[in-house]
CHARMM internal coordinates of N, CA and C (Angstrom, degrees):
IC EDIT
DIST 1 N 1 CA 1.4450
DIST 1 CA 1 C 1.5215
ANGL 1 N 1 CA 1 C 109.58
DIST 1 C 2 N 1.2869
ANGL 1 CA 1 C 2 N 115.50
DIHE 1 N 1 CA 1 C 2 N 137.41
DIST 2 N 2 CA 1.4579
ANGL 1 C 2 N 2 CA 121.42
DIHE 1 CA 1 C 2 N 2 CA -178.55
DIST 2 CA 2 C 1.5343
ANGL 2 N 2 CA 2 C 109.20
DIHE 1 C 2 N 2 CA 2 C -96.24
DIST 2 C 3 N 1.3186
ANGL 2 CA 2 C 3 N 116.80
DIHE 2 N 2 CA 2 C 3 N 99.14
DIST 3 N 3 CA 1.4721
ANGL 2 C 3 N 3 CA 121.45
DIHE 2 CA 2 C 3 N 3 CA -176.42
DIST 3 CA 3 C 1.5259
ANGL 3 N 3 CA 3 C 112.15
DIHE 2 C 3 N 3 CA 3 C -57.92
DIST 3 C 4 N 1.3247
ANGL 3 CA 3 C 4 N 116.26
DIHE 3 N 3 CA 3 C 4 N -39.65
DIST 4 N 4 CA 1.4675
ANGL 3 C 4 N 4 CA 119.77
DIHE 3 CA 3 C 4 N 4 CA -177.63
DIST 4 CA 4 C 1.5287
ANGL 4 N 4 CA 4 C 111.43
DIHE 3 C 4 N 4 CA 4 C -66.90
DIST 4 C 5 N 1.3265
ANGL 4 CA 4 C 5 N 116.85
DIHE 4 N 4 CA 4 C 5 N -42.11
DIST 5 N 5 CA 1.4697
ANGL 4 C 5 N 5 CA 120.69
DIHE 4 CA 4 C 5 N 5 CA 179.46
DIST 5 CA 5 C 1.5215
ANGL 5 N 5 CA 5 C 111.00
DIHE 4 C 5 N 5 CA 5 C -66.69
DIST 5 C 6 N 1.3277
ANGL 5 CA 5 C 6 N 116.39
DIHE 5 N 5 CA 5 C 6 N -39.92
DIST 6 N 6 CA 1.4679
ANGL 5 C 6 N 6 CA 120.53
DIHE 5 CA 5 C 6 N 6 CA 177.53
DIST 6 CA 6 C 1.5250
ANGL 6 N 6 CA 6 C 109.41
DIHE 5 C 6 N 6 CA 6 C -63.72
DIST 6 C 7 N 1.3217
ANGL 6 CA 6 C 7 N 116.32
DIHE 6 N 6 CA 6 C 7 N -45.20
DIST 7 N 7 CA 1.4679
ANGL 6 C 7 N 7 CA 120.75
DIHE 6 CA 6 C 7 N 7 CA 179.84
DIST 7 CA 7 C 1.5192
ANGL 7 N 7 CA 7 C 110.68
DIHE 6 C 7 N 7 CA 7 C -58.22
DIST 7 C 8 N 1.3230
ANGL 7 CA 7 C 8 N 116.72
DIHE 7 N 7 CA 7 C 8 N -45.14
DIST 8 N 8 CA 1.4664
ANGL 7 C 8 N 8 CA 120.95
DIHE 7 CA 7 C 8 N 8 CA -179.89
DIST 8 CA 8 C 1.5262
ANGL 8 N 8 CA 8 C 111.34
DIHE 7 C 8 N 8 CA 8 C -62.40
DIST 8 C 9 N 1.3244
ANGL 8 CA 8 C 9 N 117.05
DIHE 8 N 8 CA 8 C 9 N -42.40
DIST 9 N 9 CA 1.4683
ANGL 8 C 9 N 9 CA 119.83
DIHE 8 CA 8 C 9 N 9 CA 178.86
DIST 9 CA 9 C 1.5239
ANGL 9 N 9 CA 9 C 111.08
DIHE 8 C 9 N 9 CA 9 C -63.66
DIST 9 C 10 N 1.3284
ANGL 9 CA 9 C 10 N 116.69
DIHE 9 N 9 CA 9 C 10 N -43.53
DIST 10 N 10 CA 1.4599
ANGL 9 C 10 N 10 CA 119.63
DIHE 9 CA 9 C 10 N 10 CA -178.53
DIST 10 CA 10 C 1.5300
ANGL 10 N 10 CA 10 C 111.15
DIHE 9 C 10 N 10 CA 10 C -62.64
DIST 10 C 11 N 1.3077
ANGL 10 CA 10 C 11 N 117.06
DIHE 10 N 10 CA 10 C 11 N -40.28
DIST 11 N 11 CA 1.4676
ANGL 10 C 11 N 11 CA 120.45
DIHE 10 CA 10 C 11 N 11 CA 178.45
DIST 11 CA 11 C 1.5230
ANGL 11 N 11 CA 11 C 109.91
DIHE 10 C 11 N 11 CA 11 C -65.05
DIST 11 C 12 N 1.3211
ANGL 11 CA 11 C 12 N 117.35
DIHE 11 N 11 CA 11 C 12 N -45.07
DIST 12 N 12 CA 1.4714
ANGL 11 C 12 N 12 CA 120.68
DIHE 11 CA 11 C 12 N 12 CA 179.97
DIST 12 CA 12 C 1.5264
ANGL 12 N 12 CA 12 C 111.08
DIHE 11 C 12 N 12 CA 12 C -64.13
DIST 12 C 13 N 1.3184
ANGL 12 CA 12 C 13 N 116.73
DIHE 12 N 12 CA 12 C 13 N -41.42
DIST 13 N 13 CA 1.4652
ANGL 12 C 13 N 13 CA 119.56
DIHE 12 CA 12 C 13 N 13 CA 179.75
DIST 13 CA 13 C 1.5231
ANGL 13 N 13 CA 13 C 111.25
DIHE 12 C 13 N 13 CA 13 C -64.76
DIST 13 C 14 N 1.3241
ANGL 13 CA 13 C 14 N 117.23
DIHE 13 N 13 CA 13 C 14 N -37.59
DIST 14 N 14 CA 1.4705
ANGL 13 C 14 N 14 CA 119.78
DIHE 13 CA 13 C 14 N 14 CA -179.46
DIST 14 CA 14 C 1.5241
ANGL 14 N 14 CA 14 C 111.18
DIHE 13 C 14 N 14 CA 14 C -65.73
DIST 14 C 15 N 1.3310
ANGL 14 CA 14 C 15 N 116.88
DIHE 14 N 14 CA 14 C 15 N -32.49
DIST 15 N 15 CA 1.4578
ANGL 14 C 15 N 15 CA 120.13
DIHE 14 CA 14 C 15 N 15 CA 177.30
DIST 15 CA 15 C 1.5059
ANGL 15 N 15 CA 15 C 112.43
DIHE 14 C 15 N 15 CA 15 C 57.76
DIST 15 C 16 N 1.3531
ANGL 15 CA 15 C 16 N 115.94
DIHE 15 N 15 CA 15 C 16 N -125.94
DIST 16 N 16 CA 1.4636
ANGL 15 C 16 N 16 CA 119.52
DIHE 15 CA 15 C 16 N 16 CA -177.07
DIST 16 CA 16 C 1.5287
ANGL 16 N 16 CA 16 C 113.29
DIHE 15 C 16 N 16 CA 16 C -95.28
DIST 16 C 17 N 1.3289
ANGL 16 CA 16 C 17 N 117.01
DIHE 16 N 16 CA 16 C 17 N 6.92
DIST 17 N 17 CA 1.4726
ANGL 16 C 17 N 17 CA 119.89
DIHE 16 CA 16 C 17 N 17 CA 175.38
DIST 17 CA 17 C 1.5301
ANGL 17 N 17 CA 17 C 108.32
DIHE 16 C 17 N 17 CA 17 C -74.76
DIST 17 C 18 N 1.3023
ANGL 17 CA 17 C 18 N 116.04
DIHE 17 N 17 CA 17 C 18 N 150.91
DIST 18 N 18 CA 1.4637
ANGL 17 C 18 N 18 CA 119.32
DIHE 17 CA 17 C 18 N 18 CA 177.68
DIST 18 CA 18 C 1.5244
ANGL 18 N 18 CA 18 C 110.17
DIHE 17 C 18 N 18 CA 18 C -78.62
DIST 18 C 19 N 1.3124
ANGL 18 CA 18 C 19 N 115.67
DIHE 18 N 18 CA 18 C 19 N 155.56
DIST 19 N 19 CA 1.4701
ANGL 18 C 19 N 19 CA 119.54
DIHE 18 CA 18 C 19 N 19 CA 175.28
DIST 19 CA 19 C 1.5189
ANGL 19 N 19 CA 19 C 110.17
DIHE 18 C 19 N 19 CA 19 C -60.35
DIST 19 C 20 N 1.3260
ANGL 19 CA 19 C 20 N 115.71
DIHE 19 N 19 CA 19 C 20 N -37.27
DIST 20 N 20 CA 1.4630
ANGL 19 C 20 N 20 CA 120.14
DIHE 19 CA 19 C 20 N 20 CA -179.34
DIST 20 CA 20 C 1.5259
ANGL 20 N 20 CA 20 C 111.05
DIHE 19 C 20 N 20 CA 20 C -60.37
DIST 20 C 21 N 1.3208
ANGL 20 CA 20 C 21 N 116.91
DIHE 20 N 20 CA 20 C 21 N -42.38
DIST 21 N 21 CA 1.4677
ANGL 20 C 21 N 21 CA 121.56
DIHE 20 CA 20 C 21 N 21 CA -179.64
DIST 21 CA 21 C 1.5186
ANGL 21 N 21 CA 21 C 110.79
DIHE 20 C 21 N 21 CA 21 C -62.27
DIST 21 C 22 N 1.3223
ANGL 21 CA 21 C 22 N 116.79
DIHE 21 N 21 CA 21 C 22 N -48.29
DIST 22 N 22 CA 1.4677
ANGL 21 C 22 N 22 CA 121.29
DIHE 21 CA 21 C 22 N 22 CA -177.81
DIST 22 CA 22 C 1.5252
ANGL 22 N 22 CA 22 C 110.09
DIHE 21 C 22 N 22 CA 22 C -67.46
DIST 22 C 23 N 1.3158
ANGL 22 CA 22 C 23 N 116.74
DIHE 22 N 22 CA 22 C 23 N -45.68
DIST 23 N 23 CA 1.4648
ANGL 22 C 23 N 23 CA 120.55
DIHE 22 CA 22 C 23 N 23 CA -178.96
DIST 23 CA 23 C 1.5201
ANGL 23 N 23 CA 23 C 111.31
DIHE 22 C 23 N 23 CA 23 C -59.88
DIST 23 C 24 N 1.3193
ANGL 23 CA 23 C 24 N 116.74
DIHE 23 N 23 CA 23 C 24 N -45.88
DIST 24 N 24 CA 1.4665
ANGL 23 C 24 N 24 CA 120.60
DIHE 23 CA 23 C 24 N 24 CA -179.91
DIST 24 CA 24 C 1.5187
ANGL 24 N 24 CA 24 C 110.90
DIHE 23 C 24 N 24 CA 24 C -62.33
DIST 24 C 25 N 1.3340
ANGL 24 CA 24 C 25 N 117.34
DIHE 24 N 24 CA 24 C 25 N -43.37
DIST 25 N 25 CA 1.4667
ANGL 24 C 25 N 25 CA 121.43
DIHE 24 CA 24 C 25 N 25 CA -179.73
DIST 25 CA 25 C 1.5266
ANGL 25 N 25 CA 25 C 112.06
DIHE 24 C 25 N 25 CA 25 C -63.87
DIST 25 C 26 N 1.3258
ANGL 25 CA 25 C 26 N 116.21
DIHE 25 N 25 CA 25 C 26 N -29.63
DIST 26 N 26 CA 1.4676
ANGL 25 C 26 N 26 CA 120.75
DIHE 25 CA 25 C 26 N 26 CA -177.75
DIST 26 CA 26 C 1.5232
ANGL 26 N 26 CA 26 C 112.80
DIHE 25 C 26 N 26 CA 26 C -96.81
DIST 26 C 27 N 1.3202
ANGL 26 CA 26 C 27 N 116.88
DIHE 26 N 26 CA 26 C 27 N -3.10
DIST 27 N 27 CA 1.4651
ANGL 26 C 27 N 27 CA 120.54
DIHE 26 CA 26 C 27 N 27 CA 178.76
DIST 27 CA 27 C 1.5193
ANGL 27 N 27 CA 27 C 113.78
DIHE 26 C 27 N 27 CA 27 C 70.79
DIST 27 C 28 N 1.3335
ANGL 27 CA 27 C 28 N 116.29
DIHE 27 N 27 CA 27 C 28 N 34.11
DIST 28 N 28 CA 1.4618
ANGL 27 C 28 N 28 CA 121.04
DIHE 27 CA 27 C 28 N 28 CA 177.84
DIST 28 CA 28 C 1.5262
ANGL 28 N 28 CA 28 C 108.71
DIHE 27 C 28 N 28 CA 28 C -126.62
DIST 28 C 29 N 1.3139
ANGL 28 CA 28 C 29 N 115.84
DIHE 28 N 28 CA 28 C 29 N 167.75
DIST 29 N 29 CA 1.4598
ANGL 28 C 29 N 29 CA 118.66
DIHE 28 CA 28 C 29 N 29 CA 179.17
DIST 29 CA 29 C 1.5237
ANGL 29 N 29 CA 29 C 110.20
DIHE 28 C 29 N 29 CA 29 C -80.19
DIST 29 C 30 N 1.3142
ANGL 29 CA 29 C 30 N 114.84
DIHE 29 N 29 CA 29 C 30 N 155.27
DIST 30 N 30 CA 1.4596
ANGL 29 C 30 N 30 CA 120.61
DIHE 29 CA 29 C 30 N 30 CA 176.81
DIST 30 CA 30 C 1.5269
ANGL 30 N 30 CA 30 C 109.84
DIHE 29 C 30 N 30 CA 30 C -62.52
DIST 30 C 31 N 1.3192
ANGL 30 CA 30 C 31 N 116.84
DIHE 30 N 30 CA 30 C 31 N -37.59
DIST 31 N 31 CA 1.4680
ANGL 30 C 31 N 31 CA 119.54
DIHE 30 CA 30 C 31 N 31 CA -179.76
DIST 31 CA 31 C 1.5258
ANGL 31 N 31 CA 31 C 111.65
DIHE 30 C 31 N 31 CA 31 C -66.95
DIST 31 C 32 N 1.3287
ANGL 31 CA 31 C 32 N 117.49
DIHE 31 N 31 CA 31 C 32 N -35.20
DIST 32 N 32 CA 1.4691
ANGL 31 C 32 N 32 CA 119.73
DIHE 31 CA 31 C 32 N 32 CA 176.63
DIST 32 CA 32 C 1.5224
ANGL 32 N 32 CA 32 C 110.02
DIHE 31 C 32 N 32 CA 32 C -64.91
DIST 32 C 33 N 1.3297
ANGL 32 CA 32 C 33 N 117.27
DIHE 32 N 32 CA 32 C 33 N -45.79
DIST 33 N 33 CA 1.4603
ANGL 32 C 33 N 33 CA 120.35
DIHE 32 CA 32 C 33 N 33 CA 178.34
DIST 33 CA 33 C 1.5240
ANGL 33 N 33 CA 33 C 110.41
DIHE 32 C 33 N 33 CA 33 C -60.40
DIST 33 C 34 N 1.3213
ANGL 33 CA 33 C 34 N 116.86
DIHE 33 N 33 CA 33 C 34 N -40.94
DIST 34 N 34 CA 1.4652
ANGL 33 C 34 N 34 CA 120.47
DIHE 33 CA 33 C 34 N 34 CA 178.25
DIST 34 CA 34 C 1.5237
ANGL 34 N 34 CA 34 C 110.51
DIHE 33 C 34 N 34 CA 34 C -60.29
DIST 34 C 35 N 1.3177
ANGL 34 CA 34 C 35 N 117.49
DIHE 34 N 34 CA 34 C 35 N -41.71
DIST 35 N 35 CA 1.4704
ANGL 34 C 35 N 35 CA 120.34
DIHE 34 CA 34 C 35 N 35 CA 179.33
DIST 35 CA 35 C 1.5321
ANGL 35 N 35 CA 35 C 111.25
DIHE 34 C 35 N 35 CA 35 C -64.81
DIST 35 C 36 N 1.3335
ANGL 35 CA 35 C 36 N 117.16
DIHE 35 N 35 CA 35 C 36 N -38.87
DIST 36 N 36 CA 1.4698
ANGL 35 C 36 N 36 CA 120.14
DIHE 35 CA 35 C 36 N 36 CA 177.19
DIST 36 CA 36 C 1.5284
ANGL 36 N 36 CA 36 C 109.82
DIHE 35 C 36 N 36 CA 36 C -64.75
DIST 36 C 37 N 1.3282
ANGL 36 CA 36 C 37 N 116.39
DIHE 36 N 36 CA 36 C 37 N -42.62
DIST 37 N 37 CA 1.4661
ANGL 36 C 37 N 37 CA 121.16
DIHE 36 CA 36 C 37 N 37 CA -177.72
DIST 37 CA 37 C 1.5318
ANGL 37 N 37 CA 37 C 113.14
DIHE 36 C 37 N 37 CA 37 C -72.67
DIST 37 C 38 N 1.3019
ANGL 37 CA 37 C 38 N 116.87
DIHE 37 N 37 CA 37 C 38 N -18.68
DIST 38 N 38 CA 1.4652
ANGL 37 C 38 N 38 CA 120.95
DIHE 37 CA 37 C 38 N 38 CA 179.37
DIST 38 CA 38 C 1.5308
ANGL 38 N 38 CA 38 C 111.61
DIHE 37 C 38 N 38 CA 38 C -99.42
DIST 38 C 39 N 1.3270
ANGL 38 CA 38 C 39 N 116.61
DIHE 38 N 38 CA 38 C 39 N 1.60
DIST 39 N 39 CA 1.4547
ANGL 38 C 39 N 39 CA 120.53
DIHE 38 CA 38 C 39 N 39 CA 178.50
DIST 39 CA 39 C 1.5133
ANGL 39 N 39 CA 39 C 114.40
DIHE 38 C 39 N 39 CA 39 C 74.96
DIST 39 C 40 N 1.3267
ANGL 39 CA 39 C 40 N 116.29
DIHE 39 N 39 CA 39 C 40 N 19.23
DIST 40 N 40 CA 1.4615
ANGL 39 C 40 N 40 CA 120.13
DIHE 39 CA 39 C 40 N 40 CA -179.63
DIST 40 CA 40 C 1.5189
ANGL 40 N 40 CA 40 C 112.54
DIHE 39 C 40 N 40 CA 40 C -86.86
DIST 40 C 41 N 1.3214
ANGL 40 CA 40 C 41 N 116.61
DIHE 40 N 40 CA 40 C 41 N -26.65
DIST 41 N 41 CA 1.4687
ANGL 40 C 41 N 41 CA 121.52
DIHE 40 CA 40 C 41 N 41 CA -179.63
DIST 41 CA 41 C 1.5196
ANGL 41 N 41 CA 41 C 109.61
DIHE 40 C 41 N 41 CA 41 C -143.65
DIST 41 C 42 N 1.3256
ANGL 41 CA 41 C 42 N 114.70
DIHE 41 N 41 CA 41 C 42 N 156.94
DIST 42 N 42 CA 1.4681
ANGL 41 C 42 N 42 CA 122.66
DIHE 41 CA 41 C 42 N 42 CA 172.42
DIST 42 CA 42 C 1.5292
ANGL 42 N 42 CA 42 C 105.94
DIHE 41 C 42 N 42 CA 42 C -109.07
DIST 42 C 43 N 1.3261
ANGL 42 CA 42 C 43 N 118.30
DIHE 42 N 42 CA 42 C 43 N 131.70
DIST 43 N 43 CA 1.4636
ANGL 42 C 43 N 43 CA 118.84
DIHE 42 CA 42 C 43 N 43 CA -178.68
DIST 43 CA 43 C 1.5315
ANGL 43 N 43 CA 43 C 112.78
DIHE 42 C 43 N 43 CA 43 C -68.11
DIST 43 C 44 N 1.3212
ANGL 43 CA 43 C 44 N 114.63
DIHE 43 N 43 CA 43 C 44 N 153.79
DIST 44 N 44 CA 1.4690
ANGL 43 C 44 N 44 CA 120.57
DIHE 43 CA 43 C 44 N 44 CA 172.60
DIST 44 CA 44 C 1.5262
ANGL 44 N 44 CA 44 C 108.39
DIHE 43 C 44 N 44 CA 44 C -63.53
DIST 44 C 45 N 1.3135
ANGL 44 CA 44 C 45 N 115.92
DIHE 44 N 44 CA 44 C 45 N 163.42
DIST 45 N 45 CA 1.4576
ANGL 44 C 45 N 45 CA 120.75
DIHE 44 CA 44 C 45 N 45 CA -177.03
DIST 45 CA 45 C 1.5285
ANGL 45 N 45 CA 45 C 113.05
DIHE 44 C 45 N 45 CA 45 C -57.39
DIST 45 C 46 N 1.3363
ANGL 45 CA 45 C 46 N 117.21
DIHE 45 N 45 CA 45 C 46 N -41.03
DIST 46 N 46 CA 1.4627
ANGL 45 C 46 N 46 CA 119.11
DIHE 45 CA 45 C 46 N 46 CA -178.93
DIST 46 CA 46 C 1.5327
ANGL 46 N 46 CA 46 C 111.19
DIHE 45 C 46 N 46 CA 46 C -65.03
DIST 46 C 47 N 1.3170
ANGL 46 CA 46 C 47 N 117.25
DIHE 46 N 46 CA 46 C 47 N -33.50
DIST 47 N 47 CA 1.4655
ANGL 46 C 47 N 47 CA 120.96
DIHE 46 CA 46 C 47 N 47 CA 177.84
DIST 47 CA 47 C 1.5325
ANGL 47 N 47 CA 47 C 110.15
DIHE 46 C 47 N 47 CA 47 C -74.43
DIST 47 C 48 N 1.3216
ANGL 47 CA 47 C 48 N 117.07
DIHE 47 N 47 CA 47 C 48 N -36.38
DIST 48 N 48 CA 1.4676
ANGL 47 C 48 N 48 CA 120.30
DIHE 47 CA 47 C 48 N 48 CA 175.32
DIST 48 CA 48 C 1.5238
ANGL 48 N 48 CA 48 C 109.75
DIHE 47 C 48 N 48 CA 48 C -56.46
DIST 48 C 49 N 1.3157
ANGL 48 CA 48 C 49 N 116.32
DIHE 48 N 48 CA 48 C 49 N -44.04
DIST 49 N 49 CA 1.4705
ANGL 48 C 49 N 49 CA 121.29
DIHE 48 CA 48 C 49 N 49 CA -179.43
DIST 49 CA 49 C 1.5250
ANGL 49 N 49 CA 49 C 110.17
DIHE 48 C 49 N 49 CA 49 C -64.48
DIST 49 C 50 N 1.3248
ANGL 49 CA 49 C 50 N 117.85
DIHE 49 N 49 CA 49 C 50 N -44.07
DIST 50 N 50 CA 1.4715
ANGL 49 C 50 N 50 CA 120.99
DIHE 49 CA 49 C 50 N 50 CA 179.30
DIST 50 CA 50 C 1.5255
ANGL 50 N 50 CA 50 C 111.44
DIHE 49 C 50 N 50 CA 50 C -61.77
DIST 50 C 51 N 1.3276
ANGL 50 CA 50 C 51 N 116.96
DIHE 50 N 50 CA 50 C 51 N -44.08
DIST 51 N 51 CA 1.4617
ANGL 50 C 51 N 51 CA 120.54
DIHE 50 CA 50 C 51 N 51 CA 178.96
DIST 51 CA 51 C 1.5257
ANGL 51 N 51 CA 51 C 110.86
DIHE 50 C 51 N 51 CA 51 C -64.66
DIST 51 C 52 N 1.3176
ANGL 51 CA 51 C 52 N 116.45
DIHE 51 N 51 CA 51 C 52 N -42.30
DIST 52 N 52 CA 1.4688
ANGL 51 C 52 N 52 CA 120.16
DIHE 51 CA 51 C 52 N 52 CA 179.58
DIST 52 CA 52 C 1.5276
ANGL 52 N 52 CA 52 C 110.87
DIHE 51 C 52 N 52 CA 52 C -62.60
DIST 52 C 53 N 1.3161
ANGL 52 CA 52 C 53 N 117.41
DIHE 52 N 52 CA 52 C 53 N -42.65
DIST 53 N 53 CA 1.4709
ANGL 52 C 53 N 53 CA 120.48
DIHE 52 CA 52 C 53 N 53 CA 177.95
DIST 53 CA 53 C 1.5231
ANGL 53 N 53 CA 53 C 110.64
DIHE 52 C 53 N 53 CA 53 C -64.09
DIST 53 C 54 N 1.3261
ANGL 53 CA 53 C 54 N 116.61
DIHE 53 N 53 CA 53 C 54 N -43.44
DIST 54 N 54 CA 1.4583
ANGL 53 C 54 N 54 CA 120.14
DIHE 53 CA 53 C 54 N 54 CA -179.46
DIST 54 CA 54 C 1.5238
ANGL 54 N 54 CA 54 C 110.98
DIHE 53 C 54 N 54 CA 54 C -60.46
DIST 54 C 55 N 1.3194
ANGL 54 CA 54 C 55 N 116.52
DIHE 54 N 54 CA 54 C 55 N -44.95
DIST 55 N 55 CA 1.4648
ANGL 54 C 55 N 55 CA 120.77
DIHE 54 CA 54 C 55 N 55 CA -177.96
DIST 55 CA 55 C 1.5285
ANGL 55 N 55 CA 55 C 113.45
DIHE 54 C 55 N 55 CA 55 C -85.67
DIST 55 C 56 N 1.3367
ANGL 55 CA 55 C 56 N 116.53
DIHE 55 N 55 CA 55 C 56 N -0.74
DIST 56 N 56 CA 1.4727
ANGL 55 C 56 N 56 CA 122.25
DIHE 55 CA 55 C 56 N 56 CA 179.62
DIST 56 CA 56 C 1.5271
ANGL 56 N 56 CA 56 C 111.28
DIHE 55 C 56 N 56 CA 56 C 55.73
DIST 56 C 57 N 1.3197
ANGL 56 CA 56 C 57 N 114.66
DIHE 56 N 56 CA 56 C 57 N 45.68
DIST 57 N 57 CA 1.4580
ANGL 56 C 57 N 57 CA 123.40
DIHE 56 CA 56 C 57 N 57 CA 176.55
DIST 57 CA 57 C 1.5217
ANGL 57 N 57 CA 57 C 107.72
DIHE 56 C 57 N 57 CA 57 C -130.94
DIST 57 C 58 N 1.3075
ANGL 57 CA 57 C 58 N 116.85
DIHE 57 N 57 CA 57 C 58 N 165.40
DIST 58 N 58 CA 1.4593
ANGL 57 C 58 N 58 CA 119.86
DIHE 57 CA 57 C 58 N 58 CA 176.43
DIST 58 CA 58 C 1.5312
ANGL 58 N 58 CA 58 C 110.05
DIHE 57 C 58 N 58 CA 58 C -81.55
DIST 58 C 59 N 1.3179
ANGL 58 CA 58 C 59 N 114.81
DIHE 58 N 58 CA 58 C 59 N 154.05
DIST 59 N 59 CA 1.4618
ANGL 58 C 59 N 59 CA 120.04
DIHE 58 CA 58 C 59 N 59 CA 174.35
DIST 59 CA 59 C 1.5227
ANGL 59 N 59 CA 59 C 108.64
DIHE 58 C 59 N 59 CA 59 C -58.84
DIST 59 C 60 N 1.3164
ANGL 59 CA 59 C 60 N 116.19
DIHE 59 N 59 CA 59 C 60 N -40.30
DIST 60 N 60 CA 1.4633
ANGL 59 C 60 N 60 CA 120.73
DIHE 59 CA 59 C 60 N 60 CA 179.60
DIST 60 CA 60 C 1.5311
ANGL 60 N 60 CA 60 C 111.03
DIHE 59 C 60 N 60 CA 60 C -59.32
DIST 60 C 61 N 1.3226
ANGL 60 CA 60 C 61 N 117.28
DIHE 60 N 60 CA 60 C 61 N -45.39
DIST 61 N 61 CA 1.4677
ANGL 60 C 61 N 61 CA 120.78
DIHE 60 CA 60 C 61 N 61 CA -179.31
DIST 61 CA 61 C 1.5227
ANGL 61 N 61 CA 61 C 111.59
DIHE 60 C 61 N 61 CA 61 C -59.11
DIST 61 C 62 N 1.3271
ANGL 61 CA 61 C 62 N 116.93
DIHE 61 N 61 CA 61 C 62 N -46.01
DIST 62 N 62 CA 1.4632
ANGL 61 C 62 N 62 CA 120.32
DIHE 61 CA 61 C 62 N 62 CA -175.16
DIST 62 CA 62 C 1.5296
ANGL 62 N 62 CA 62 C 112.43
DIHE 61 C 62 N 62 CA 62 C -76.09
DIST 62 C 63 N 1.3172
ANGL 62 CA 62 C 63 N 116.73
DIHE 62 N 62 CA 62 C 63 N -43.06
DIST 63 N 63 CA 1.4575
ANGL 62 C 63 N 63 CA 119.44
DIHE 62 CA 62 C 63 N 63 CA -167.23
DIST 63 CA 63 C 1.5264
ANGL 63 N 63 CA 63 C 116.33
DIHE 62 C 63 N 63 CA 63 C -107.79
DIST 63 C 64 N 1.3274
ANGL 63 CA 63 C 64 N 118.28
DIHE 63 N 63 CA 63 C 64 N -13.69
DIST 64 N 64 CA 1.4585
ANGL 63 C 64 N 64 CA 118.07
DIHE 63 CA 63 C 64 N 64 CA -173.61
DIST 64 CA 64 C 1.5247
ANGL 64 N 64 CA 64 C 115.31
DIHE 63 C 64 N 64 CA 64 C -129.44
DIST 64 C 65 N 1.3048
ANGL 64 CA 64 C 65 N 118.55
DIHE 64 N 64 CA 64 C 65 N -37.23
DIST 65 N 65 CA 1.4584
ANGL 64 C 65 N 65 CA 120.49
DIHE 64 CA 64 C 65 N 65 CA -172.12
DIST 65 CA 65 C 1.5190
ANGL 65 N 65 CA 65 C 110.30
DIHE 64 C 65 N 65 CA 65 C -96.94
DIST 65 C 66 N 1.3231
ANGL 65 CA 65 C 66 N 116.30
DIHE 65 N 65 CA 65 C 66 N 105.00
DIST 66 N 66 CA 1.4527
ANGL 65 C 66 N 66 CA 120.58
DIHE 65 CA 65 C 66 N 66 CA -177.31
DIST 66 CA 66 C 1.5211
ANGL 66 N 66 CA 66 C 112.21
DIHE 65 C 66 N 66 CA 66 C -102.93
DIST 66 C 67 N 1.3201
ANGL 66 CA 66 C 67 N 117.61
DIHE 66 N 66 CA 66 C 67 N 7.18
DIST 67 N 67 CA 1.4579
ANGL 66 C 67 N 67 CA 121.61
DIHE 66 CA 66 C 67 N 67 CA 177.98
DIST 67 CA 67 C 1.5223
ANGL 67 N 67 CA 67 C 111.82
DIHE 66 C 67 N 67 CA 67 C -108.74
DIST 67 C 68 N 1.3209
ANGL 67 CA 67 C 68 N 116.09
DIHE 67 N 67 CA 67 C 68 N -12.31
DIST 68 N 68 CA 1.4586
ANGL 67 C 68 N 68 CA 122.22
DIHE 67 CA 67 C 68 N 68 CA -178.91
DIST 68 CA 68 C 1.5260
ANGL 68 N 68 CA 68 C 110.35
DIHE 67 C 68 N 68 CA 68 C -65.94
DIST 68 C 69 N 1.3289
ANGL 68 CA 68 C 69 N 116.30
DIHE 68 N 68 CA 68 C 69 N 145.59
DIST 69 N 69 CA 1.4714
ANGL 68 C 69 N 69 CA 120.25
DIHE 68 CA 68 C 69 N 69 CA 175.76
DIST 69 CA 69 C 1.5204
ANGL 69 N 69 CA 69 C 108.10
DIHE 68 C 69 N 69 CA 69 C -60.27
DIST 69 C 70 N 1.2957
ANGL 69 CA 69 C 70 N 116.03
DIHE 69 N 69 CA 69 C 70 N 125.59
DIST 70 N 70 CA 1.4596
ANGL 69 C 70 N 70 CA 120.50
DIHE 69 CA 69 C 70 N 70 CA -173.72
DIST 70 CA 70 C 1.5107
ANGL 70 N 70 CA 70 C 111.77
DIHE 69 C 70 N 70 CA 70 C -96.88
DIST 70 C 71 N 1.3195
ANGL 70 CA 70 C 71 N 115.45
DIHE 70 N 70 CA 70 C 71 N 124.85
DIST 71 N 71 CA 1.4547
ANGL 70 C 71 N 71 CA 121.60
DIHE 70 CA 70 C 71 N 71 CA 173.71
DIST 71 CA 71 C 1.5157
ANGL 71 N 71 CA 71 C 107.34
DIHE 70 C 71 N 71 CA 71 C -126.97
DIST 71 C 72 N 1.3125
ANGL 71 CA 71 C 72 N 116.18
DIHE 71 N 71 CA 71 C 72 N 134.72
DIST 72 N 72 CA 1.4637
ANGL 71 C 72 N 72 CA 120.37
DIHE 71 CA 71 C 72 N 72 CA -174.69
DIST 72 CA 72 C 1.5157
ANGL 72 N 72 CA 72 C 113.63
DIHE 71 C 72 N 72 CA 72 C -119.71
DIST 72 C 73 N 1.3135
ANGL 72 CA 72 C 73 N 117.86
DIHE 72 N 72 CA 72 C 73 N -1.57
DIST 73 N 73 CA 1.4573
ANGL 72 C 73 N 73 CA 118.32
DIHE 72 CA 72 C 73 N 73 CA -178.26
DIST 73 CA 73 C 1.4977
ANGL 73 N 73 CA 73 C 111.87
DIHE 72 C 73 N 73 CA 73 C -89.55
END
COOR INIT
IC SEED 1 N 1 CA 1 C
IC BUILD
């Protein structure tokens, strides 16, 4: 898994929403989301699913497929 690529996708997906908003919606701490977005940690599978549902993307798109055409809007 490419932590840096995942971090970049998570930041782009969050857009202009605050970390607090996304973290609260996903039931995680703001500091955990910050670590994922900074490439310091990879979320557990259950958190991957929550983030994917929140962003209306597949787990594969966010965490595994780095060659797929990326759309964030």
